[in-house]
C-alpha positions as CSV (number, residue, x, y, z in Angstrom):
1,X,-15.4,-1.1,17.7
2,X,-18.3,-3.6,17.4
3,X,-18.2,-7.2,18.8
4,X,-17.4,-8.7,15.5
5,X,-14.4,-6.4,15.0
6,X,-13.2,-7.1,18.6
7,X,-13.4,-10.8,18.0
8,X,-11.4,-10.6,14.7
9,X,-8.9,-8.1,16.3
10,X,-8.1,-10.6,19.0
11,X,-7.1,-13.1,16.3
12,X,-5.2,-10.6,14.1
13,X,-3.5,-8.6,16.9
14,X,-3.0,-5.4,14.9
15,X,-4.6,-2.0,14.6
16,X,-4.0,0.6,11.9
17,X,-5.0,4.0,10.7
18,X,-4.5,5.8,7.4
19,X,-3.5,9.3,6.5
20,X,-4.2,10.5,3.0
21,X,-2.9,13.8,1.5
22,X,-4.5,14.8,-1.8
23,X,-3.9,17.9,-3.8
24,X,-6.9,19.9,-4.8
25,X,-7.3,21.3,-8.4
26,X,-7.5,25.0,-7.5
27,X,-5.1,28.0,-7.1
28,X,-2.8,28.1,-4.1
29,X,-4.3,28.0,-0.6
30,X,-3.0,31.3,1.0
31,X,-2.1,33.4,-2.1
32,X,-3.6,33.8,-5.5
33,X,-0.8,32.2,-7.5
34,X,-1.6,29.3,-10.0
35,X,-0.9,25.7,-9.0
36,X,1.4,24.7,-11.8
37,X,4.7,22.8,-11.8
38,X,7.5,24.1,-14.0
39,X,10.7,22.8,-15.5
40,X,12.2,26.0,-17.0
41,X,15.0,27.9,-15.4
42,X,13.9,29.9,-12.3
43,X,13.9,33.7,-12.1
44,X,14.8,33.9,-8.4
45,X,17.1,31.9,-6.1
46,X,17.1,32.4,-2.3
47,X,19.4,30.7,0.3
48,X,18.2,30.0,3.8
49,X,18.8,28.1,7.0
50,X,15.9,27.2,9.4
51,X,16.0,26.9,13.2
52,X,13.8,25.0,15.6
53,X,11.4,26.8,17.9
54,X,9.3,25.6,20.9
55,X,5.7,24.8,20.2
56,X,2.6,25.7,22.4
57,X,3.8,23.3,25.1
58,X,7.1,25.2,25.5
59,X,9.1,22.2,24.2
60,X,10.9,21.6,20.9
61,X,9.4,18.7,19.0
62,X,11.7,15.6,18.8
63,X,11.3,15.4,15.0
64,X,12.0,19.1,14.6
65,X,15.2,18.7,16.7
66,X,16.2,15.7,14.6
67,X,16.0,17.9,11.4
68,X,17.9,20.8,13.0
69,X,20.8,18.5,13.9
70,X,21.5,17.9,10.2
71,X,22.5,21.6,9.9
72,X,21.5,21.9,6.3
73,X,21.3,24.9,3.9
74,X,18.3,25.3,1.7
75,X,18.1,26.9,-1.7
76,X,14.7,28.0,-3.1
77,X,13.9,28.5,-6.8
78,X,11.0,30.7,-7.9
79,X,9.3,32.4,-10.9
80,X,8.2,36.0,-11.4
81,X,4.8,35.1,-13.0
82,X,3.8,32.1,-10.9
83,X,5.3,32.7,-7.4
84,X,4.9,35.6,-5.0
85,X,6.4,37.1,-1.8
86,X,4.0,35.0,0.3
87,X,5.8,31.9,-0.8
88,X,9.1,33.4,0.1
89,X,7.7,34.3,3.5
90,X,8.2,38.0,2.8
91,X,4.5,39.0,2.8
92,X,1.5,37.9,5.1
93,X,-0.8,35.2,3.7
94,X,-4.1,36.0,2.2
95,X,-7.4,34.4,3.4
96,X,-8.0,30.8,2.5
97,X,-9.0,30.0,-1.1
98,X,-12.8,29.8,-1.4
99,X,-12.8,27.0,-4.0
100,X,-10.4,24.8,-2.0
101,X,-12.6,25.2,1.1
102,X,-15.7,24.2,-0.8
103,X,-14.0,21.0,-2.2
104,X,-12.8,20.2,1.3
105,X,-16.4,20.6,2.7
106,X,-17.7,18.4,-0.1
107,X,-15.3,15.6,0.9
108,X,-16.0,16.1,4.6
109,X,-19.8,15.7,4.0
110,X,-19.2,12.6,1.8
111,X,-17.2,11.1,4.7
112,X,-20.2,11.7,7.1
113,X,-18.2,14.2,9.2
114,X,-19.3,17.0,11.4
115,X,-18.2,20.4,10.1
116,X,-16.5,22.7,12.6
117,X,-18.2,26.2,12.2
118,X,-15.4,28.3,13.7
119,X,-11.8,27.0,13.5
120,X,-8.3,28.2,14.0
121,X,-5.6,28.1,11.3
122,X,-2.5,26.6,12.8
123,X,1.2,26.7,12.1
124,X,2.9,23.2,12.2
125,X,6.7,23.5,12.7
126,X,8.6,22.0,9.7
127,X,12.3,22.7,9.4
128,X,13.4,20.1,6.8
129,X,13.4,23.0,4.3
130,X,10.2,22.1,2.5
131,X,8.5,25.3,3.7
132,X,10.3,28.7,3.5
133,X,8.7,29.9,6.7
134,X,9.7,26.9,8.8
135,X,6.1,25.9,9.3
136,X,3.1,24.6,7.4
137,X,-0.3,26.2,7.7
138,X,-3.1,23.8,8.4
139,X,-6.7,24.1,9.5
140,X,-9.1,21.5,11.0
141,X,-12.3,21.6,8.9
142,X,-14.2,18.5,10.1
143,X,-14.1,15.5,12.4
144,X,-15.9,12.3,13.6
145,X,-17.0,10.9,10.3
146,X,-17.0,7.3,9.0
147,X,-16.9,5.0,6.0
148,X,-18.3,1.5,5.7
149,X,-16.1,-1.5,4.9
150,X,-16.8,-5.3,4.5
151,X,-15.3,-5.8,8.0
152,X,-17.1,-3.0,9.7
153,X,-17.3,0.8,10.0
154,X,-14.0,2.8,10.1
155,X,-14.1,6.2,11.8
156,X,-12.7,9.3,10.2
157,X,-10.9,11.2,12.9
158,X,-10.1,14.5,11.1
159,X,-10.3,16.3,7.8
160,X,-7.8,19.1,7.5
161,X,-7.0,21.6,4.7
162,X,-3.3,22.5,4.5
163,X,-0.6,23.8,2.1
164,X,1.6,21.4,0.2
165,X,5.4,21.6,0.6
166,X,8.0,22.8,-1.8
167,X,9.3,20.4,-4.4
168,X,12.8,18.8,-4.0
169,X,14.8,19.3,-7.2
170,X,18.2,18.1,-6.0
171,X,20.2,17.0,-2.9
172,X,23.8,18.1,-2.6
173,X,26.3,17.8,0.2
174,X,25.0,19.8,3.1
175,X,22.2,21.4,1.1
176,X,18.9,20.8,-0.6
177,X,17.5,22.6,-3.6
178,X,13.7,23.2,-3.6
179,X,11.4,24.7,-6.2
180,X,8.5,26.8,-4.9
181,X,6.0,25.8,-7.7
182,X,4.4,23.2,-5.4
183,X,4.6,25.2,-2.2
184,X,1.1,26.3,-1.2
185,X,-1.0,24.0,-3.4
186,X,-4.0,23.0,-1.3
187,X,-3.9,19.6,0.3
188,X,-6.8,17.8,2.0
189,X,-5.6,15.6,4.8
190,X,-7.9,12.7,5.9
191,X,-7.0,10.8,9.0
192,X,-8.9,7.7,10.1
193,X,-9.2,6.4,13.6
194,X,-7.0,3.3,14.3
195,X,-9.9,1.1,13.6
196,X,-8.5,-1.0,10.8
197,X,-7.7,-4.5,12.0
198,X,-6.8,-6.5,8.8
199,X,-4.1,-6.0,6.1
200,X,-6.8,-6.4,3.4
201,X,-9.0,-3.9,5.2
202,X,-6.2,-1.3,5.0
203,X,-6.3,-1.6,1.2
204,X,-10.1,-1.5,1.1
205,X,-10.2,1.8,3.1
206,X,-7.5,3.4,0.9
207,X,-9.5,2.5,-2.2
208,X,-12.8,3.8,-0.8
209,X,-11.2,7.1,0.2
210,X,-9.7,7.3,-3.2
211,X,-13.1,6.9,-4.9
212,X,-14.5,9.7,-2.7
213,X,-11.6,12.0,-3.5
214,X,-11.8,11.4,-7.3
215,X,-15.5,12.3,-7.3
216,X,-14.4,15.8,-6.4
217,X,-12.2,18.4,-8.1
218,X,-8.8,17.0,-7.1
219,X,-5.6,16.9,-9.1
220,X,-4.7,13.6,-10.9
221,X,-1.3,12.0,-11.7
222,X,1.9,11.0,-10.0
223,X,2.7,13.0,-6.9
224,X,-0.8,14.4,-6.4
225,X,-1.7,12.0,-3.6
226,X,0.4,10.7,-0.7
227,X,-0.7,8.0,1.7
228,X,0.8,7.0,5.1
229,X,-0.3,4.1,7.3
230,X,0.1,3.8,11.1
231,X,0.5,0.3,12.4
232,X,0.9,-1.2,15.9
233,X,0.6,-4.6,17.5
234,X,0.0,-5.2,21.3
235,X,3.1,-4.1,23.2
236,X,4.6,-2.2,20.4
237,X,4.3,1.6,19.9
238,X,2.8,3.1,16.8
239,X,4.9,3.2,13.6
240,X,4.1,5.5,10.7
241,X,5.0,4.3,7.2
242,X,5.4,7.0,4.6
243,X,5.0,6.5,0.8
244,X,2.3,3.9,1.2
245,X,1.1,4.4,-2.4
246,X,0.9,1.2,-4.4
247,X,-2.4,-0.7,-3.9
248,X,-0.9,-4.0,-5.0
249,X,1.8,-3.7,-2.3
250,X,-0.4,-2.5,0.6
251,X,-1.3,-5.8,2.1
252,X,2.3,-7.2,1.8
253,X,3.7,-4.0,3.4
254,X,1.4,-4.3,6.4
255,X,2.1,-8.0,6.9
256,X,5.8,-7.4,6.8
257,X,5.6,-4.6,9.3
258,X,3.6,-6.8,11.6
259,X,6.4,-9.4,11.4
260,X,9.1,-6.8,12.0
261,X,7.3,-5.5,15.1
262,X,6.9,-9.0,16.5
263,X,10.7,-9.6,16.0
264,X,11.5,-6.3,17.8
265,X,9.3,-7.4,20.8
266,X,11.2,-10.7,21.0
267,X,14.5,-8.8,21.3
268,X,13.1,-7.1,24.4
269,X,15.0,-3.8,23.7
270,X,13.6,-0.3,24.3
271,X,11.2,0.5,21.4
272,X,10.0,4.0,20.5
273,X,7.5,5.3,17.9
274,X,9.2,6.2,14.6
275,X,8.5,7.2,11.1
276,X,9.6,4.7,8.4
277,X,9.5,4.8,4.6
278,X,7.9,2.1,2.4
279,X,10.3,0.3,0.1
280,X,9.4,-1.2,-3.3
281,X,9.7,-4.8,-2.0
282,X,7.2,-4.2,0.9
283,X,9.8,-3.7,3.6
284,X,10.4,-0.4,5.4
285,X,13.4,1.7,6.5
286,X,13.9,4.2,9.4
287,X,13.2,7.8,8.4
288,X,13.0,9.9,11.6
289,X,11.5,10.0,15.1
290,X,7.7,10.2,15.5
291,X,6.7,13.9,15.7
292,X,4.5,15.0,18.6
293,X,2.1,17.9,19.5
294,X,4.9,20.3,20.5
295,X,5.2,21.7,16.9
296,X,1.7,23.2,16.6
297,X,0.8,26.9,17.4
298,X,-1.8,29.3,16.1
299,X,-1.4,31.3,12.9
300,X,-1.1,35.0,13.9
301,X,-1.5,36.6,10.4
302,X,-5.0,35.3,9.7
303,X,-8.4,35.6,11.5
304,X,-10.5,32.6,12.7
305,X,-12.1,30.7,9.8
306,X,-15.9,30.9,10.0
307,X,-17.8,28.3,8.0
308,X,-21.4,29.4,7.7
309,X,-24.5,27.2,7.7
310,X,-25.5,28.7,4.3
311,X,-22.1,27.6,2.8
312,X,-22.5,24.1,4.2
313,X,-26.0,23.8,2.8
314,X,-24.9,25.1,-0.6
315,X,-22.1,22.5,-0.7
316,X,-24.5,19.8,0.5
317,X,-26.9,20.6,-2.4
318,X,-24.1,20.2,-5.0
319,X,-22.4,17.0,-4.0
320,X,-20.9,15.0,-6.8
321,X,-21.9,11.4,-7.4
322,X,-19.5,8.7,-6.0
323,X,-18.2,6.0,-8.4
324,X,-20.0,3.4,-6.4
325,X,-23.3,5.1,-7.1
326,X,-22.4,5.6,-10.7
327,X,-21.5,1.9,-11.1
328,X,-24.9,1.0,-9.7
329,X,-26.7,3.4,-12.1
330,X,-24.8,2.1,-15.1
331,X,-25.5,-1.5,-14.2
332,X,-29.2,-0.7,-14.0
333,X,-28.9,0.8,-17.5
334,X,-27.8,-2.6,-18.8
335,X,-24.0,-2.2,-19.0
336,X,-21.7,-5.1,-18.0
337,X,-18.8,-4.7,-15.6
338,X,-16.3,-4.3,-18.4
339,X,-18.3,-1.6,-20.1
340,X,-18.9,0.2,-16.8
341,X,-15.2,0.3,-16.1
342,X,-14.7,1.7,-19.6
343,X,-17.3,4.5,-19.1
344,X,-16.1,5.5,-15.6
345,X,-12.4,5.3,-16.6
346,X,-13.0,7.6,-19.6
347,X,-13.9,10.6,-17.5
348,X,-16.8,11.2,-20.0
349,X,-19.7,10.1,-17.8
350,X,-21.6,13.4,-18.4
351,X,-21.1,13.1,-22.1
352,X,-22.4,9.5,-21.9
353,X,-25.5,10.5,-19.9
354,X,-26.2,13.4,-22.4
355,X,-26.0,11.0,-25.4
356,X,-28.4,8.6,-23.6
357,X,-31.0,11.4,-23.8
358,X,-30.6,11.5,-27.5
359,X,-30.8,7.7,-28.1
360,X,-31.9,5.5,-25.2
361,X,-29.8,2.4,-25.7
362,X,-26.9,2.4,-23.2
363,X,-24.9,-0.5,-24.7
364,X,-25.1,0.9,-28.2
365,X,-24.3,4.4,-27.1
366,X,-21.2,3.1,-25.2
367,X,-20.0,1.3,-28.3
368,X,-20.4,4.3,-30.5
369,X,-18.8,6.6,-27.9
370,X,-15.9,4.4,-26.8
371,X,-15.3,1.3,-29.0
372,X,-16.1,2.2,-32.6
373,X,-13.9,5.4,-32.8
374,X,-11.0,3.6,-31.2
375,X,-11.2,0.6,-33.6
376,X,-11.6,2.8,-36.7
377,X,-8.8,5.2,-35.6
378,X,-6.5,2.2,-35.2
379,X,-7.3,0.9,-38.7
380,X,-7.1,4.2,-40.4
381,X,-4.0,5.4,-38.4
382,X,-5.8,8.6,-37.4
383,X,-6.4,10.5,-34.1
384,X,-9.8,9.3,-32.6
385,X,-10.4,12.8,-31.4
386,X,-11.8,13.6,-34.8
387,X,-15.0,11.8,-33.6
388,X,-16.1,14.7,-31.4
389,X,-19.1,14.5,-29.1
390,X,-21.0,16.8,-31.5
391,X,-20.4,14.4,-34.4
392,X,-21.5,11.4,-32.3
393,X,-24.5,13.2,-31.1
394,X,-25.5,14.1,-34.7
395,X,-25.1,10.4,-35.7
396,X,-27.2,9.2,-32.8
397,X,-29.9,11.8,-33.6
398,X,-30.1,10.3,-37.1
399,X,-30.5,6.8,-35.6
400,X,-33.2,8.0,-33.2
401,X,-35.1,9.6,-36.1
402,X,-34.7,6.4,-38.2
403,X,-32.8,8.2,-40.9
404,X,-30.2,5.6,-40.5
405,X,-30.1,2.3,-38.6
406,X,-27.7,1.1,-35.8
407,X,-26.0,-1.1,-38.5
408,X,-25.2,2.0,-40.5
409,X,-23.3,3.9,-37.8
410,X,-19.9,2.2,-38.2
411,X,-20.0,2.9,-41.9
412,X,-20.8,6.6,-41.2
413,X,-17.9,6.8,-38.8
414,X,-15.6,5.2,-41.4
415,X,-16.6,7.8,-44.0
416,X,-15.9,10.6,-41.5
417,X,-12.4,9.1,-40.9
418,X,-11.8,9.6,-44.6
419,X,-12.7,13.3,-44.3
420,X,-16.1,13.0,-45.8
421,X,-18.4,15.7,-44.3
422,X,-20.9,14.4,-41.8
423,X,-23.9,15.6,-43.9
424,X,-22.6,13.4,-46.8
425,X,-21.6,10.5,-44.5
426,X,-25.2,10.3,-43.2
427,X,-26.5,9.7,-46.8
428,X,-26.6,6.0,-46.5
429,X,-27.4,4.0,-49.7
430,X,-29.9,1.2,-49.0
431,X,-30.4,-2.0,-51.0
432,X,-33.9,-3.2,-51.8
433,X,-35.3,-6.4,-50.3
434,X,-35.1,-8.4,-53.5
435,X,-31.4,-7.6,-54.1
436,X,-30.7,-8.5,-50.5
437,X,-32.5,-11.9,-50.8
438,X,-30.7,-12.7,-54.1
439,X,-27.3,-11.9,-52.7
440,X,-27.9,-13.9,-49.5
441,X,-29.1,-16.9,-51.5
442,X,-25.9,-16.7,-53.6
443,X,-23.7,-16.7,-50.4
444,X,-25.5,-19.7,-48.9
445,X,-25.0,-21.6,-52.2
446,X,-21.3,-20.8,-52.4
447,X,-20.7,-21.6,-48.7
448,X,-23.1,-24.2,-47.5
449,X,-23.3,-25.5,-43.9
450,X,-22.5,-22.3,-42.0
451,X,-24.5,-21.1,-39.0
452,X,-26.8,-18.1,-39.2
453,X,-24.2,-16.1,-37.3
454,X,-21.6,-17.1,-39.8
455,X,-23.8,-16.1,-42.8
456,X,-24.7,-12.8,-41.0
457,X,-21.1,-11.8,-40.8
458,X,-20.5,-12.5,-44.5
459,X,-23.6,-10.7,-45.6
460,X,-22.9,-7.6,-43.5
461,X,-19.3,-7.5,-44.8
462,X,-20.6,-7.8,-48.4
463,X,-23.1,-4.9,-48.1
464,X,-20.8,-2.7,-46.0
465,X,-23.6,-1.0,-44.0
466,X,-26.1,-0.8,-46.8
467,X,-28.4,-3.3,-45.2
468,X,-29.9,-3.6,-41.8
469,X,-29.2,-6.5,-39.5
470,X,-32.9,-6.9,-39.0
471,X,-33.5,-7.4,-42.7
472,X,-30.6,-9.8,-43.1
473,X,-31.8,-11.9,-40.1
474,X,-35.3,-12.1,-41.5
475,X,-34.0,-13.3,-44.9
476,X,-31.7,-15.8,-43.3
477,X,-34.5,-17.1,-41.2
478,X,-36.5,-17.8,-44.3
479,X,-33.7,-19.4,-46.4
480,X,-32.1,-21.6,-43.6
481,X,-34.5,-24.1,-42.2
């Protein structure tokens, strides 16, 4: 912690750390099954009960003991073509998925972490039924990284690669029904050091980590990312809040937790670490005791994981661009913040960059790629996907070679929307200069007193793409003094 952070921490009296779990968009981690979620009826159903075991310290973890006391039965649903015996814990796991490992290494490097060259895959005892085996496989990939925030540097303690849990389908009296489609999907777990000292900084760190994750090949959508926050104030033990997802509620949740911990201290009762769940209104509720180190022990079915220097170098040479860097590049190309948000949010940055090589006008290319198709599709009640990248590239090539002008492009797209072949749509009829001047003079006489911009709109609407804006502007400049 630097002096500035220490000074602010003394005023705020809180410290916090984040844990983020993000699914990777690959096959499953320790088998070769696909990572797909299903809603059809299962082919297999298996019933089980799980029992607590001692970890490497010889003691049963308190959180594991808490789950065992519930005495639940678990039912697992699976499929012949997308699940395997590994997921039912009836076959040894295979070696770790190569693609998932590479993505994890990319993220570790972007977080400025040191990669661990030889590492042990571990078993983490979990008997809430979410893993058929009673444990979750996890492996430490990197440590001691950092990200920069407005209020100082925040350390990244660890980056782990682990398997996701089974998906809860239904709770019944004394039993829980799980589906094995999610079990084994690769998760990257990022844990920061407790070096976050402000509620607003918690949100900033979460968003920065999210930007780094989205730059890599991760899954998108509801349920693919889960965030937990650890919070403590002086004199109060650490509290972990699960389901810390919604950015607009992050600051409020942290502030309310600080207030809750202050009230507990005033009561002067015995306080222990615990895990709580985040509620929609920003409050939290008790979930279970805080787990400890007693639930970790080595995986006996897999060898040590060796991460070679050549693999690290290969990954380092193929790092994706971060959104922050892309924003800076787009700003240098002349796009405003609104247009930058549109380009980045579209997921079509590579297409945009490729079209810029065809016609080097970033603002116009963005309009043709994102705005014009949407506007025309809305008016014509059609699917804007008919304006493919190939079609837009062909149109921009015609502009670049001066076969048509920028003003002609919207008219060309409108013709394509009416199922006119692109070769015919690009045959733009042009008006001669004398005809343009005569028509503009007539419009000025019929509607005197308008601004040049007002006349420009009327003229362009009259000629429907058959004149260039440059020609119209020159004529208006001559006729309006």
